[in-house]
C-alpha positions in Angstrom: -3.2 8.6 -13.5 -1.3 11.8 -13.8 -3.1 13.0 -16.9 -6.9 12.8 -16.7 -7.3 14.2 -20.2 -6.1 11.2 -22.2 -6.3 11.3 -26.0 -8.7 9.0 -27.7 -7.3 5.9 -29.4 -8.9 4.2 -32.4 -8.3 0.8 -30.9 -11.0 -1.0 -29.0 -9.0 -1.0 -25.8 -10.2 2.5 -25.0 -8.1 5.6 -24.1 -4.4 5.0 -23.8 -1.6 6.7 -22.0 1.9 7.4 -23.4 3.0 4.0 -22.2 0.3 2.3 -24.4 -1.7 0.9 -21.5 -5.5 1.4 -22.0 -7.7 2.5 -19.2 -9.6 -0.8 -19.3 -6.4 -2.8 -19.1 -5.1 -0.6 -16.3 -8.3 -1.3 -14.3 -7.7 -5.0 -14.9 -4.1 -4.7 -13.7 -5.0 -2.9 -10.5 -7.9 -5.3 -9.8 -5.7 -8.3 -10.1 -3.0 -6.7 -7.9 -5.6 -5.9 -5.2 -6.9 -9.5 -5.2 -3.3 -10.8 -5.1 -2.5 -8.6 -2.1 -5.6 -9.9 -0.4 -4.1 -13.4 -0.4 -1.0 -12.4 1.4 -2.6 -12.6 4.9 -3.9 -16.1 4.3 -0.5 -17.2 2.9 1.2 -15.7 6.0 -1.2 -17.6 8.3 -0.4 -20.9 6.5 3.3 -20.2 6.7 3.0 -19.6 10.5 1.2 -22.9 10.8 3.6 -25.0 8.7 7.0 -23.5 9.4 7.1 -22.2 13.0 8.4 -18.9 11.7 7.3 -15.7 13.4 6.3 -12.3 11.8 9.9 -11.0 11.7 11.4 -14.0 10.0 8.5 -14.1 7.5 9.1 -10.4 6.7 12.8 -11.2 6.2 12.2 -14.0 3.7 9.6 -11.9 1.8 11.8 -8.8 1.6 15.0 -10.8 0.7 13.2 -12.9 -1.9 11.5 -9.9 -3.3 14.7 -8.0 -3.5 16.4 -10.7 -5.5 13.5 -11.2 -7.9 13.0 -7.4 -8.3 16.7 -7.1 -9.3 16.0 -9.6 -12.1 12.9 -7.6 -13.1 14.8 -4.3 -13.2 17.6 -5.9 -15.3 15.0 -6.8 -17.9 13.3 -3.4 -17.7 16.6 -1.7 -18.3 17.0 -3.0 -21.8 18.0 -0.3 -24.3 15.2 2.2 -24.7 14.7 6.0 -25.2 16.9 7.8 -22.7 14.9 9.7 -20.1 15.7 13.3 -19.2 18.1 13.4 -16.3 16.5 14.4 -13.0 17.7 17.1 -10.6 21.0 16.4 -8.8 20.5 14.9 -5.4 23.5 14.8 -3.0 24.6 11.4 -1.8 23.8 12.2 1.8 20.2 13.0 0.9 19.8 9.9 -1.2 21.0 7.8 1.8 18.5 9.6 4.2 15.7 9.1 1.7 16.4 5.4 1.3 16.8 4.8 5.0 13.6 6.7 6.0 11.4 5.1 3.3 13.0 1.7 3.9 12.4 1.9 7.6 8.8 2.8 7.1 8.4 -0.1 4.7 10.0 -2.5 7.2 7.6 -1.5 10.0 4.7 -1.6 7.6 5.4 -5.2 6.5 6.6 -6.7 9.8 3.8 -5.1 11.9 1.1 -6.3 9.4 2.3 -9.9 9.7 2.3 -9.5 13.5 -1.3 -8.2 13.3 -2.4 -11.2 11.2 -0.7 -13.5 13.7 -2.1 -11.6 16.7 -5.8 -11.0 15.8 -6.4 -12.8 12.6 -6.4 -12.1 8.9 -9.7 -10.2 8.5 -9.3 -7.8 11.4 -5.6 -7.4 11.0 -6.0 -6.4 7.3 -8.9 -4.1 7.9 -7.2 -2.2 10.7 -4.0 -1.8 8.7 -5.8 -0.7 5.5 -8.3 1.5 7.3 -5.8 3.3 9.5 -3.1 3.8 7.0 -4.7 6.4 4.7 -6.0 8.3 7.7 -2.6 8.4 9.2 -1.2 9.6 5.9 -3.7 12.4 5.9 -2.8 13.5 9.4 0.9 13.2 8.7 0.6 15.2 5.5 -1.3 17.9 7.5 1.2 18.1 10.3 4.5 17.7 8.4 3.7 19.1 5.0 1.0 21.6 5.7 -1.6 20.0 3.4 -5.2 20.9 4.2 -7.4 18.2 5.6 -10.7 19.9 4.8 -14.1 19.1 6.1 -14.3 15.8 4.2 -11.0 14.7 5.5 -12.0 15.5 9.1 -15.2 13.4 8.6 -13.1 10.5 7.2 -10.8 10.6 10.3 -13.7 10.6 12.6 -15.3 7.7 10.7 -12.0 5.7 10.9 -11.8 6.3 14.7 -15.4 5.3 15.1 -14.9 2.1 13.1 -11.9 1.2 15.2 -13.9 1.8 18.4 -16.7 -0.5 17.1 -14.1 -3.2 16.3 -12.5 -3.0 19.7 -15.6 -2.7 21.9 -17.8 -5.0 19.8 -15.1 -7.8 20.0 -14.8 -7.7 23.7 -15.0 -11.2 25.1 -15.4 -12.9 21.7 -11.7 -13.6 21.1 -12.0 -12.5 17.5 -10.5 -9.0 18.1 -7.4 -8.9 20.3 -5.9 -5.6 21.4 -2.3 -6.6 20.8 -3.1 -7.6 17.2 -5.0 -4.4 16.6 -2.1 -2.4 18.0 0.2 -4.1 15.5 -2.2 -3.2 12.7 -2.1 0.5 13.8 1.7 0.3 14.0 1.7 -1.1 10.4 -0.5 1.8 9.3 2.0 4.2 11.0 4.9 2.6 9.1 3.0 3.0 5.9 2.2 6.6 6.7 5.9 7.3 7.3 7.0 5.8 4.0 4.3 7.5 2.1 4.7 11.0 3.6 8.5 10.7 3.2 8.1 9.6 -0.5 5.8 12.6 -1.1 8.2 14.9 0.6 11.2 13.8 -1.5 9.3 13.4 -4.7 7.7 16.9 -4.3 11.2 18.4 -4.2 12.4 16.6 -7.3 14.4 14.0 -5.3 12.2 11.0 -5.9 13.0 7.9 -8.0 10.9 5.7 -10.2 8.5 3.3 -8.4 10.4 0.1 -9.2 13.7 1.5 -8.0 12.0 2.8 -4.8 10.5 -0.6 -4.2 13.9 -2.3 -4.8 15.6 0.1 -2.3 12.8 -0.4 0.2 13.1 -4.2 0.0 16.9 -4.0 0.4 16.8 -1.7 3.4 14.0 -3.8 4.9 16.1 -7.0 4.5 19.0 -5.5 6.3 16.9 -3.9 9.0 14.9 -6.9 9.9 17.7 -9.5 9.7 19.0 -9.1 13.2 15.5 -9.2 14.7 14.6 -12.2 12.6 17.8 -14.0 13.7 16.7 -13.4 17.4 13.2 -14.6 16.7 14.3 -17.7 14.7 15.2 -17.3 11.0 15.0 -20.9 9.8 11.8 -22.8 9.3 11.4 -26.3 10.8 12.2 -29.3 8.7 8.7 -30.7 9.1 6.6 -29.7 6.1 9.6 -27.8 4.6 8.5 -28.3 1.1 5.1 -26.7 1.8 6.8 -23.8 3.6 9.1 -23.2 0.6 6.2 -23.3 -1.8 4.2 -20.8 0.3 7.2 -18.5 0.6 7.8 -18.7 -3.2 4.1 -17.7 -3.8 4.4 -14.8 -1.3 7.5 -13.4 -3.0 6.3 -13.8 -6.6 2.5 -13.2 -6.7 1.5 -10.7 -3.9 4.9 -9.0 -4.1 6.7 -8.8 -7.5 3.9 -9.7 -9.8 1.2 -7.6 -8.0 3.4 -4.6 -7.8 4.4 -4.9 -11.4 0.8 -4.9 -12.5 0.0 -2.1 -10.0 2.6 0.2 -11.3 1.7 -0.6 -14.9 -2.0 0.2 -14.2 -1.2 3.5 -12.4 -0.3 5.2 -15.7 -3.9 4.9 -16.9 -6.1 4.9 -13.7 -6.9 7.8 -11.5 -5.5 7.6 -7.9 -9.0 7.9 -6.4 -10.3 5.1 -8.5 -7.3 3.0 -7.4 -8.2 3.8 -3.8 -11.6 2.3 -4.2 -10.5 -0.7 -6.3 -7.9 -1.8 -3.7 -10.6 -2.2 -1.1 -10.9 -5.6 -2.8 -7.9 -6.5 -0.8 -9.5 -6.6 2.7 -12.6 -8.2 1.1 -10.5 -10.9 -0.4 -8.6 -11.4 2.8 -11.8 -11.7 4.9 -13.4 -14.1 2.4 -10.4 -16.4 2.4 -10.1 -16.2 6.2 -13.8 -17.2 6.8 -14.1 -19.7 3.9 -10.8 -21.6 4.4 -9.2 -20.8 7.7 -12.0 -21.0 10.1 -12.2 -17.3 11.2 -15.5 -15.9 12.2 -16.9 -12.4 11.6 -19.2 -11.2 14.4 -21.8 -8.5 13.7 -19.7 -5.9 15.5 -16.6 -6.9 13.4 -18.6 -6.6 10.2 -20.1 -3.2 11.2 -16.7 -1.9 12.4 -15.2 -3.0 9.1 -17.9 -1.3 7.0 -17.4 2.0 8.9 -13.7 1.9 8.7 -13.6 1.2 4.9 -16.4 3.7 4.4 -14.0 6.3 5.9 -11.4 5.4 3.2 -14.0 5.9 0.5 -15.0 9.2 2.1 -11.4 10.3 2.1 -11.1 9.4 -1.6 -14.3 11.3 -2.4 -13.2 14.4 -0.5 -9.9 14.3 -2.5 -11.7 14.0 -5.8 -13.6 17.2 -5.0 -10.4 19.0 -4.4 -8.5 17.6 -7.5 -11.5 18.0 -9.8 -11.4 21.7 -9.2 -8.2 21.9 -11.2 -9.4 22.4 -14.8 -7.2 23.3 -17.9 -8.1 26.6 -19.7 -7.3 27.5 -23.2 -4.0 29.3 -23.6 -2.8 28.8 -20.1 -2.2 26.4 -17.3 -4.7 24.9 -14.9 -6.9 27.1 -12.8 -7.0 25.7 -9.2 -9.6 27.2 -6.9 -9.4 26.6 -3.2 -10.3 22.9 -2.7 -13.6 22.2 -1.0 -12.4 18.9 0.5 -9.3 17.2 1.5 -6.1 17.6 -0.5 -4.2 14.8 1.1 -3.0 11.4 0.1 -5.3 8.5 0.5 -2.9 5.6 0.1 0.1 3.8 -1.5 2.4 4.6 -3.1 4.5 2.0 -3.6 2.5 -0.5 -0.3 1.8 -3.0 1.4 1.9 -5.4 1.4 1.2 -3.0 1.4 4.1 -2.8 -0.2 6.4 -0.4 -2.4 6.2 3.3 -2.6 5.4 5.5 -5.5 6.7 9.1 -5.5 4.0 11.7 -6.0 4.5 14.2 -8.8 3.2 17.0 -6.7 2.8 17.1 -3.0 -0.8 18.1 -3.0 -2.3 17.9 -6.4 -2.6 14.2 -7.1 -4.0 11.6 -4.7 -1.9 8.6 -4.0 -3.4 5.2 -4.3 -4.6 3.1 -1.3 -2.0 1.2 0.6 -1.5 -2.5 -0.1 -0.7 -4.5 2.9 0.3 -7.3 0.7 
């Protein structure tokens, strides 16, 4: 993802990065991750039905379980290997601030997403979160980091607002789109924007960490932050159908969380960020398909149109960013020549998301688009 001029490899797997992951395999990894994230909303709905847990308690069990499992994954990854060059020194106070800010954004992102699913359904909750998040990242990057939005970015923001308006106005009286749930989806997008912009800010100043460590830290901070609220809401599932609840929670922790993010991070070394942005639109498609086919949700014409407009805005944002990053071309005997970008030079999505979740530090604040957020 960070080197678009990958050397050719004689094997049939296509071009490979330094990690040995081919582009084709990276595309498969990201696709599987997006589909896995798309199942998290349906899983959450089933957990709500069988356990009596609320969104905050479900968030706690996901972050706590994911934290423990990620510890085991990192223990395996840290087997003896080539020593990486030490990064810039970061004072302890700044490390704490970074961890708290990113972790708080991650917690809001996850908890509000589950509240959106509980409040307005899987399809609408997922679409609102994933449609609003990259637009909020673009606006946050413009306001807080001075990144140019560009004409394409402004069109994308307008398209996202129009899609939200169609969702809200078109769902009036149908019961399929509920304002409280939509508000939770927007809050989830804001939480994602906070963690992404913060990650870009620290990463752009040489104070970022690797994606797995950032995810582990975010899960740990999220667990601590949400525990008091989960206790107040009701932490323990009811005894009735306990086996089913435990099985669903185990799936939520392993497949849409640890496995999906592991595949996602592995795929990122070979796939461009803009391509990832488009591929991860499989997540809301998967979520909507599961909701309609198995959970009895209905998509009205207005909901379908609003969804199409909102997701088109994400594609437009990715396209605008491609125009900006494609202008950077290497020249013989020197570094890249970067003309003034014609479109947006802002992040389109996750880092290391959603469910969303998991945040990947950008190597440069404005030169490389971040992937789309994963609510799962």
